[in-house]
SEMINU-363468 format. One record per residue (C-alpha): x, y, z; residue in one letter. Coordinates in steps of 0.2 Angstrom, whole numbers, padded with zeros to 4 digits, always signed. Layout:
% SEMINU-363468
XYZA/...
END
This chain:
% SEMINU-363468
+0136-0157-0095M/+0127-0149-0110G/+0136-0159-0123N/+0134-0176-0115Y/+0120-0188-0109I/+0127-0195-0092K/+0119-0209-0083A/+0126-0214-0066F/+0123-0229-0055G/+0113-0239-0068V/+0107-0255-0061K/+0091-0260-0071K/+0089-0279-0074H/+0107-0286-0075N/+0116-0269-0076L/+0129-0268-0062K/+0128-0250-0056N/+0137-0243-0071I/+0141-0226-0077D/+0139-0222-0095I/+0143-0205-0105C/+0136-0203-0122I/+0140-0188-0133P/+0125-0178-0139K/+0124-0173-0158G/+0133-0189-0163K/+0130-0207-0168L/+0133-0219-0154T/+0132-0238-0156A/+0129-0249-0141I/+0135-0267-0143T/+0139-0283-0134G/+0133-0301-0134V/+0114-0305-0134S/+0107-0302-0116G/+0122-0292-0110S/+0111-0277-0105G/+0111-0266-0121K/+0092-0264-0123S/+0090-0263-0104S/+0101-0247-0104F/+0095-0240-0121A/+0076-0243-0119F/+0072-0247-0101D/+0083-0233-0094V/+0086-0219-0107L/+0070-0220-0116Y/+0059-0224-0101E/+0067-0209-0091E/+0064-0198-0106G/+0046-0203-0106K/+0044-0200-0087R/+0052-0183-0088K/+0039-0178-0102Y/+0025-0184-0090L/+0032-0175-0075S/+0031-0158-0084I/+0013-0161-0091T/-0003-0160-0082E/-0003-0179-0080S/-0014-0187-0068Q/+0000-0199-0063F/+0013-0194-0050S/+0028-0204-0056L/+0043-0204-0044E/+0061-0205-0051T/+0066-0223-0055S/+0077-0232-0043N/+0085-0241-0058D/+0099-0227-0058F/+0106-0213-0047E/+0103-0199-0059R/+0103-0195-0078I/+0110-0178-0084E/+0108-0170-0101G/+0094-0181-0108L/+0084-0172-0122S/+0066-0178-0127P/+0068-0196-0133T/+0060-0206-0146I/+0062-0225-0145G/+0059-0237-0159V/+0060-0255-0153E/+0056-0270-0163Q/+0046-0279-0150R/+0035-0264-0148I/+0032-0260-0167I/+0028-0278-0170R/+0012-0275-0160Q/+0004-0266-0175S/-0014-0266-0180N/-0017-0282-0191P/-0026-0271-0204L/-0013-0258-0205S/-0003-0257-0222T/+0013-0248-0228V/+0001-0235-0235G/-0008-0232-0219T/+0008-0232-0208K/+0016-0219-0220T/+0000-0210-0224R/+0003-0213-0242L/-0014-0220-0243T/-0022-0204-0238N/-0011-0194-0250A/-0016-0206-0265L/-0034-0204-0260A/-0032-0185-0262S/-0024-0188-0279L/-0038-0199-0285F/-0051-0187-0279S/-0043-0173-0289V/-0038-0182-0305S/-0048-0199-0305G/-0061-0202-0318I/-0076-0214-0314T/-0083-0226-0326D/-0100-0218-0331P/-0109-0234-0327E/-0105-0232-0309Y/-0104-0213-0307A/-0118-0206-0296D/-0115-0188-0301G/-0108-0182-0285K/-0090-0175-0285P/-0076-0188-0279L/-0070-0185-0261S/-0055-0192-0251V/-0065-0203-0240D/-0072-0212-0255M/-0055-0221-0257F/-0053-0226-0239Q/-0057-0243-0233K/-0061-0238-0216N/-0074-0225-0221S/-0092-0229-0223P/-0092-0219-0239N/-0077-0229-0246G/-0078-0247-0239M/-0086-0262-0247C/-0101-0266-0236L/-0100-0284-0240H/-0083-0287-0232C/-0082-0270-0222L/-0067-0265-0231G/-0056-0281-0227T/-0057-0288-0245G/-0060-0305-0238E/-0074-0316-0231K/-0071-0330-0219K/-0081-0346-0224V/-0082-0364-0219F/-0075-0378-0230D/-0091-0388-0232E/-0082-0401-0242E/-0070-0404-0228K/-0083-0405-0215I/-0092-0419-0224F/-0078-0428-0233E/-0077-0442-0221D/-0091-0454-0226R/-0087-0465-0211N/-0090-0451-0199A/-0104-0454-0187K/-0118-0441-0184L/-0113-0440-0166N/-0095-0435-0170A/-0098-0421-0183L/-0090-0405-0178L/-0080-0413-0164F/-0096-0420-0156G/-0102-0402-0151F/-0119-0404-0159L/-0123-0418-0147D/-0119-0408-0131R/-0125-0392-0123G/-0138-0381-0130K/-0138-0389-0147S/-0141-0407-0141Q/-0160-0407-0139K/-0163-0399-0156K/-0151-0410-0165Y/-0158-0426-0158R/-0175-0420-0162T/-0170-0416-0179F/-0162-0434-0181L/-0178-0442-0174E/-0189-0433-0186Q/-0179-0438-0201N/-0177-0456-0195G/-0159-0455-0191L/-0148-0461-0177F/-0133-0454-0169L/-0123-0470-0173S/-0126-0469-0191Q/-0112-0463-0203T/-0113-0450-0216L/-0112-0463-0230G/-0128-0471-0224E/-0138-0455-0227L/-0149-0452-0243T/-0145-0437-0253D/-0161-0429-0246E/-0156-0433-0228Q/-0139-0426-0231L/-0145-0410-0239Q/-0157-0407-0224K/-0142-0411-0212L/-0132-0398-0221K/-0145-0384-0223Y/-0160-0389-0212G/-0178-0387-0216D/-0190-0373-0213R/-0202-0384-0204K/-0190-0390-0191E/-0181-0381-0177N/-0163-0387-0181F/-0156-0374-0194P/-0144-0386-0202G/-0125-0387-0199I/-0119-0374-0212M/-0132-0360-0206P/-0128-0365-0188L/-0109-0362-0189I/-0111-0347-0201M/-0123-0338-0190N/-0118-0345-0173A/-0122-0329-0163S/-0140-0329-0171K/-0144-0347-0166Y/-0135-0347-0149N/-0133-0366-0150L/-0114-0367-0150I/-0102-0358-0138S/-0090-0345-0144Q/-0075-0357-0139R/-0083-0371-0149Q/-0084-0360-0165I/-0066-0355-0163E/-0061-0373-0163I/-0072-0377-0178I/-0065-0362-0187T/-0047-0367-0184D/-0051-0384-0192E/-0063-0380-0205Y/-0062-0361-0208G/-0054-0353-0223K/-0053-0335-0230K/-0059-0331-0248I/-0058-0315-0258I/-0073-0305-0256C/-0084-0309-0271P/-0091-0291-0272R/-0076-0281-0272C/-0063-0294-0278N/-0052-0291-0263G/-0050-0273-0265V/-0061-0268-0250G/-0068-0252-0259L/-0085-0249-0265N/-0091-0249-0283Q/-0088-0231-0287I/-0070-0231-0280A/-0066-0248-0288S/-0071-0241-0305H/-0062-0224-0304T/-0046-0224-0314R/-0030-0213-0315L/-0022-0215-0332Q/-0032-0232-0334D/-0026-0238-0317R/-0038-0241-0302T/-0034-0236-0284F/-0030-0254-0280A/-0019-0257-0295E/-0009-0241-0290V/-0008-0247-0272S/-0001-0264-0277N/+0013-0256-0287M/+0030-0257-0278S/+0035-0240-0272L/+0049-0239-0285T/+0036-0242-0299E/+0024-0230-0291L/+0036-0215-0291E/+0038-0218-0310K/+0020-0219-0312F/+0017-0203-0303L/+0028-0193-0315L/+0016-0199-0330S/+0000-0192-0321V/+0007-0175-0315E/-0003-0160-0321E/-0006-0143-0314D/-0021-0147-0303K/-0012-0161-0294N/+0006-0156-0295K/+0007-0152-0276K/+0000-0169-0271I/+0011-0178-0283V/+0027-0170-0277N/+0022-0173-0259A/+0020-0192-0262I/+0036-0193-0272R/+0046-0185-0259L/+0039-0198-0246R/+0043-0212-0258I/+0061-0206-0261Q/+0064-0207-0242Y/+0057-0225-0241L/+0067-0230-0256V/+0083-0223-0248M/+0079-0234-0233L/+0079-0250-0244G/+0060-0251-0244L/+0057-0248-0263G/+0052-0266-0265H/+0036-0264-0254L/+0019-0259-0260S/+0007-0247-0251M/-0005-0262-0249S/+0008-0273-0241R/+0001-0278-0223P/+0011-0272-0209I/+0011-0289-0200P/+0020-0297-0215T/+0035-0286-0213L/+0051-0290-0205S/+0056-0281-0189G/+0069-0272-0199G/+0057-0266-0212E/+0045-0260-0199L/+0058-0250-0190Q/+0064-0242-0206R/+0046-0237-0209L/+0046-0228-0193C/+0063-0220-0197I/+0056-0213-0213S/+0042-0204-0203A/+0056-0196-0192F/+0065-0190-0207I/+0050-0182-0215M/+0045-0173-0199S/+0061-0163-0199D/+0064-0165-0180F/+0080-0158-0172D/+0087-0158-0154S/+0080-0175-0150L/+0087-0192-0145T/+0083-0206-0156F/+0085-0224-0150I/+0084-0238-0163F/+0085-0257-0161D/+0096-0265-0174E/+0090-0254-0189P/+0101-0264-0201S/+0091-0280-0199I/+0085-0287-0215G/+0096-0276-0226L/+0108-0283-0239H/+0126-0276-0238E/+0123-0264-0252R/+0107-0257-0244E/+0116-0254-0227K/+0126-0240-0236E/+0109-0230-0238K/+0104-0233-0220L/+0121-0226-0214I/+0118-0211-0225E/+0100-0209-0217V/+0107-0211-0199L/+0120-0198-0202K/+0107-0186-0210N/+0097-0187-0194I/+0113-0183-0184V/+0117-0168-0196S/+0100-0161-0193A/+0105-0158-0174G/+0099-0174-0166N/+0107-0188-0156T/+0106-0205-0163V/+0109-0221-0152I/+0108-0238-0160V/+0108-0255-0151V/+0117-0264-0165E/+0127-0280-0169H/+0131-0276-0187D/+0149-0273-0191Q/+0146-0260-0205S/+0135-0249-0193I/+0147-0251-0178I/+0162-0246-0188S/+0155-0229-0194I/+0148-0224-0177A/+0156-0209-0169D/+0156-0217-0152Y/+0155-0235-0146I/+0148-0242-0129V/+0150-0261-0126E/+0141-0269-0111I/+0145-0287-0106G/+0156-0298-0105P/+0142-0312-0105G/+0123-0313-0105A/+0111-0312-0090G/+0120-0312-0073T/+0137-0313-0082E/+0134-0297-0091G/+0129-0280-0086G/+0146-0272-0085E/+0153-0258-0094L/+0167-0265-0105I/+0171-0250-0116F/+0166-0233-0120Q/+0175-0222-0133G/+0180-0220-0151E/+0180-0234-0164Y/+0199-0234-0166K/+0202-0236-0148D/+0188-0249-0147F/+0197-0261-0159L/+0212-0262-0147N/+0201-0266-0131C/+0207-0282-0125K/+0192-0285-0114N/+0180-0283-0128S/+0170-0299-0135V/+0165-0289-0150V/+0181-0280-0155A/+0190-0296-0161K/+0177-0299-0174Y/+0179-0281-0180L/+0198-0280-0180K/+0199-0296-0190D/+0184-0297-0202R/+0188-0315-0206N/+0189-0320-0188Y/+0171-0328-0188F/+0174-0338-0204I/+0192-0344-0199E/+0186-0349-0182N/+0171-0358-0190Y/+0183-0368-0202K/+0194-0372-0187H/+0180-0379-0177Q/+0173-0389-0190T/+0188-0396-0199K/+0186-0413-0192N/+0167-0414-0194A/+0160-0429-0204P/+0159-0427-0223T/+0141-0431-0228L/+0138-0438-0246H/+0120-0437-0252H/+0112-0434-0269E/+0094-0432-0264E/+0086-0415-0269K/+0070-0406-0266L/+0065-0397-0283S/+0054-0382-0286I/+0049-0378-0304S/+0038-0364-0311G/+0038-0352-0296A/+0029-0336-0301K/+0020-0329-0286I/+0023-0310-0283H/+0038-0305-0292N/+0046-0322-0296L/+0050-0325-0314K/+0046-0343-0317N/+0060-0349-0305V/+0065-0367-0304S/+0079-0374-0293L/+0084-0390-0284S/+0088-0389-0266I/+0102-0401-0260P/+0095-0411-0245L/+0105-0415-0228Y/+0115-0398-0230K/+0114-0380-0223L/+0107-0370-0238V/+0106-0351-0238G/+0094-0340-0248I/+0102-0323-0252A/+0097-0307-0261G/+0093-0289-0259V/+0077-0284-0250S/+0062-0288-0261G/+0072-0299-0273S/+0060-0314-0270G/+0067-0324-0256K/+0051-0324-0245S/+0041-0326-0261S/+0051-0342-0265L/+0052-0350-0248I/+0038-0343-0237A/+0025-0341-0250H/+0029-0355-0263T/+0038-0369-0255L/+0030-0369-0238V/+0011-0368-0244P/+0015-0381-0257K/+0023-0393-0244L/+0008-0390-0234K/-0003-0396-0248M/+0008-0411-0251L/+0013-0418-0234I/-0001-0410-0224R/+0001-0415-0206N/+0019-0418-0208R/+0022-0399-0209I/+0024-0390-0192V/+0019-0372-0192Q/+0015-0358-0180N/-0001-0363-0172E/-0010-0346-0173D/-0007-0343-0191E/-0022-0338-0201D/-0030-0350-0213I/-0029-0343-0231Y/-0034-0351-0248D/-0019-0355-0259Y/-0016-0342-0272P/-0020-0349-0290K/-0001-0345-0295E/+0004-0360-0285L/-0007-0372-0295D/+0006-0374-0308D/+0021-0375-0296V/+0028-0393-0295E/+0038-0399-0280I/+0048-0416-0281Q/+0057-0425-0268G/+0044-0424-0254T/+0047-0443-0252E/+0063-0439-0243Y/+0055-0428-0230I/+0049-0435-0213N/+0043-0418-0206K/+0045-0400-0211C/+0047-0387-0197Y/+0043-0369-0202V/+0051-0357-0189I/+0047-0339-0193N/+0047-0323-0184Q/+0029-0321-0181Q/+0024-0317-0162P/+0022-0331-0150I/+0010-0333-0135G/-0001-0318-0137R/-0011-0320-0121T/-0007-0307-0107K/+0000-0320-0095T/+0010-0330-0108S/+0028-0331-0104N/+0044-0341-0110I/+0040-0355-0097A/+0022-0357-0103T/+0026-0356-0121Y/+0040-0369-0121T/+0029-0381-0110G/+0041-0382-0095V/+0029-0372-0084F/+0018-0387-0082D/+0032-0397-0075V/+0037-0383-0064I/+0020-0381-0057R/+0019-0400-0054K/+0035-0399-0044L/+0028-0385-0033F/+0011-0394-0031A/+0021-0409-0024E/+0030-0400-0010T/+0024-0402+0008E/+0021-0383+0009D/+0008-0385-0006A/+0000-0400+0002K/-0002-0391+0019D/-0011-0376+0010F/-0021-0388-0001G/-0014-0381-0017F/-0014-0391-0033D/-0005-0386-0049M/-0018-0373-0054S/-0014-0362-0039F/+0004-0359-0047F/-0004-0353-0064S/-0005-0334-0066L/-0022-0334-0074N/-0030-0346-0061A/-0034-0345-0042E/-0016-0342-0037G/-0015-0326-0048G/-0017-0309-0041C/-0035-0303-0044Q/-0030-0285-0045T/-0019-0286-0060C/-0025-0303-0067D/-0008-0310-0064G/+0001-0298-0075Q/+0011-0290-0061G/+0007-0273-0067F/-0007-0261-0071L/-0009-0252-0087V/-0014-0234-0088Y/-0017-0225-0105N/-0011-0207-0103V/-0016-0200-0120G/+0000-0203-0131F/+0003-0221-0125G/+0002-0233-0110N/+0011-0232-0094I/+0014-0249-0084N/+0014-0247-0065M/+0019-0261-0053I/+0004-0269-0045C/+0005-0264-0026D/-0006-0279-0021Q/+0007-0292-0027C/+0022-0281-0028N/+0024-0286-0047G/+0025-0305-0044T/+0007-0308-0051G/+0003-0321-0037Y/-0007-0320-0021I/+0004-0320-0005E/+0000-0338+0000E/+0006-0345-0016V/+0023-0336-0013L/+0025-0345+0004D/+0027-0362-0005V/+0045-0366-0009N/+0054-0378-0020Y/+0072-0380-0016H/+0071-0364-0006N/+0064-0354-0021K/+0046-0347-0023S/+0037-0349-0040I/+0040-0330-0043A/+0059-0332-0039E/+0059-0347-0052V/+0051-0336-0065L/+0064-0322-0062E/+0078-0334-0066M/+0087-0333-0083T/+0087-0349-0094V/+0105-0350-0090N/+0102-0350-0071E/+0087-0361-0072A/+0098-0374-0082C/+0108-0376-0066G/+0093-0376-0054F/+0084-0389-0064F/+0098-0400-0070K/+0091-0415-0061D/+0074-0413-0070V/+0076-0420-0088P/+0059-0413-0094K/+0064-0396-0090I/+0083-0396-0092Y/+0082-0403-0110Q/+0072-0388-0117I/+0082-0375-0106L/+0098-0382-0113Y/+0092-0380-0131L/+0086-0362-0127L/+0104-0358-0120D/+0111-0366-0136K/+0101-0355-0148V/+0108-0340-0139G/+0093-0337-0127M/+0102-0341-0111G/+0100-0323-0105Y/+0081-0322-0106I/+0070-0325-0090K/+0058-0339-0088L/+0044-0327-0084G/+0047-0314-0097Q/+0031-0310-0106K/+0030-0317-0124T/+0022-0300-0130T/+0039-0292-0126T/+0049-0304-0137I/+0057-0298-0153S/+0055-0307-0170G/+0072-0315-0169G/+0070-0320-0151E/+0053-0328-0155A/+0061-0338-0170Q/+0075-0345-0159R/+0063-0350-0145I/+0052-0359-0158K/+0068-0368-0164L/+0072-0374-0147A/+0054-0379-0143K/+0053-0390-0159E/+0071-0397-0157L/+0065-0402-0140G/+0051-0412-0147K/+0060-0420-0162S/+0073-0433-0162R/+0070-0440-0179N/+0081-0437-0195K/+0075-0433-0213D/+0067-0417-0207N/+0068-0400-0215I/+0070-0384-0204Y/+0065-0368-0213I/+0071-0352-0204L/+0069-0334-0208D/+0084-0323-0204E/+0089-0334-0188P/+0103-0322-0183T/+0092-0307-0180V/+0096-0300-0163G/+0112-0310-0161L/+0129-0304-0158S/+0143-0311-0169L/+0148-0323-0155K/+0130-0329-0153D/+0128-0331-0172S/+0144-0342-0171E/+0135-0353-0158H/+0119-0354-0168L/+0128-0359-0184I/+0136-0373-0175Y/+0119-0379-0169L/+0112-0378-0187L/+0127-0388-0193R/+0124-0401-0179E/+0106-0403-0185I/+0112-0406-0203C/+0125-0419-0196Y/+0110-0428-0188A/+0103-0431-0205G/+0092-0416-0208N/+0091-0401-0219T/+0092-0383-0214V/+0086-0369-0226I/+0089-0351-0220I/+0084-0335-0228T/+0098-0323-0223E/+0108-0307-0225H/+0122-0310-0213D/+0138-0312-0223I/+0147-0323-0210D/+0132-0335-0209V/+0130-0336-0228L/+0149-0339-0230S/+0147-0355-0218C/+0133-0362-0229C/+0135-0378-0240D/+0125-0371-0254Y/+0118-0354-0259L/+0104-0348-0270F/+0104-0329-0274E/+0089-0320-0280L/+0089-0303-0288G/+0096-0293-0296P/+0086-0280-0288K/+0070-0279-0278G/+0051-0278-0284G/+0048-0280-0302N/+0067-0279-0306E/+0070-0294-0295G/+0063-0312-0295G/+0076-0320-0305Y/+0088-0334-0299L/+0105-0325-0303I/+0117-0337-0295A/+0118-0353-0286E/+0132-0364-0279G/+0144-0365-0265T/+0150-0349-0256P/+0167-0352-0265K/+0159-0353-0282S/+0148-0337-0279L/+0164-0327-0275K/+0170-0331-0293E/+0153-0329-0301N/+0152-0312-0310S/+0132-0313-0309N/+0132-0314-0290S/+0130-0298-0280I/+0133-0306-0263I/+0148-0315-0270G/+0159-0299-0268G/+0155-0299-0249Y/+0157-0317-0245L/+0172-0323-0235K/
END
């Protein structure tokens, strides 16, 4: 028993009463198609049971009974779980430096060896907190350490000279608390609500904008900038105004650094704290060698050691100042892995969720070395993984399947890799046994596909943002185009930070982006970038891995819009009419929602080191009051419908086109396993992206669109990636263009055209090193990815 973790009778979610045995002190890969039950076993059973056992031996106020999701688990050591969907919920102000504690270490170095410009020195010795943005002694008081100020775009508010005075700011001025003062102001200045801005004199317009001390109305700009002070416009109205007219600018006092004047003018070998923080980690290590001296040697060596671990994990292209929310799920997870390596743990069980995500084939070799080192230190490592390279080096393989949702949850295989390859029931093994199975199958399936001949191109010239070295290229339209390169080579800089914002400037309301993205000024580096070919674009859909639906009751059904139709169906039943229930009663955050848990189905308790979720006794986890659950549609309650997987719901709602269409698309992008009621806050980055894709495809039936996707295969098995590539190909056949930033070799091999950036990450990247068809890149000596293409 001591050499194995043994789980008996596991029946969490879709798992079908299975027994699994995992060797301790080894690297085990748990694989299977998306939604088969891998994460349910690894995280919802092993990790949660490890946490429960910890609480049971501490003086916790919670008496937690053994879970009924399994019969028993033996040999489970203390467990650390690093799941993508959890680590994505990071503090938006957190950076690589704060996450790794490198920022504090660098602050120590500056306090010991920094030299302050005499003009700004106050005679006091430098201290660590003087270089910390969250410290009263270190932060810029003008922006409170954020480095930016949110302002309103005055020009945009008043640019429409035909806008009537009663319609300004969405008409909010002529309603509620502001109405009386606004009307009095207009009357005192001889103005009428029906007048347009163009009819005002310069003096009247000036007063409208900034008010007059003699009058009670403060003016539009002071009113929205100091809304809480004047209390004339509601918080919700300000949010709407901010979404439309707000923008972020660099703090004029600290120039975006976030530090006070002393810290901003203290240098280490002629470099400020901000300049050093903006270096890539690879550059920073070299810089540290040049500043090492006797008094700081210990600090420098400690920083360099941490950086070396991060570089080993393929993160050398990142800078300390890089915000955590801008990282991919794979980068985030590898940051967490670095912390475990540096802590020198042993005798623990580590569970990782696809740590290979976002890594180039060459970089995966370093990750494999790191995972093996964690095992060598006396730990057990379990990875939920789809990547062929990771699975093939694992000591032990567990496959759960064969399908997703109710069609999964069975133990298909457990044992060593050599035996796994010959497992006839395995869905995954056939892709590993024949490494060309994916591409050969793809060629066979598409051999009779229509041949499209188009000459139109979308050209980018002079891209210089971040590490890009004046890159120019022409993207062929109506094709599947892949953007490849090592981590930090400039892929995101080219597409997400150059092409997307430039298109947003040029085609404005024809670009469809995540609705809760912040509004930022366009960097000046984009001014000289030229884009040609926008006349061929109908709409551009930007589908990234940013979180979706952040409210606590938001779920898959609400985010995709099908829940409104479902609620209407329930409200039209005889049961609902007898109770007097309209649509609102079937919403979790309205009258029909459980008042005890606010419709969440569980209560959250903080136990010091983290949160514990406990099922709400009042509603038994449904989130609804009892009366609502008595209403049935085709013999199912609203809670039972939300428990359905997308695949199950497709059959249930096959005669309701408005619901079926979006569910069909969700199934087609590999999300058939997900439940309609799954909280959007638990969705991984890859899942979020595919849900967005299905949502947008459900809206659009036009051609001449561009779909921009960021690593769409994240979280997908090889079989599911194959299905996704067929869908992307269908989008192209319908007269559209698909641009994907991708690392997956099989998917890149299926593209019509590839652009490769590199040759390395950070300052050593940013060049266009190769372009052409996959076949031509295989023969191109400059291409790094070419040697891996199939």
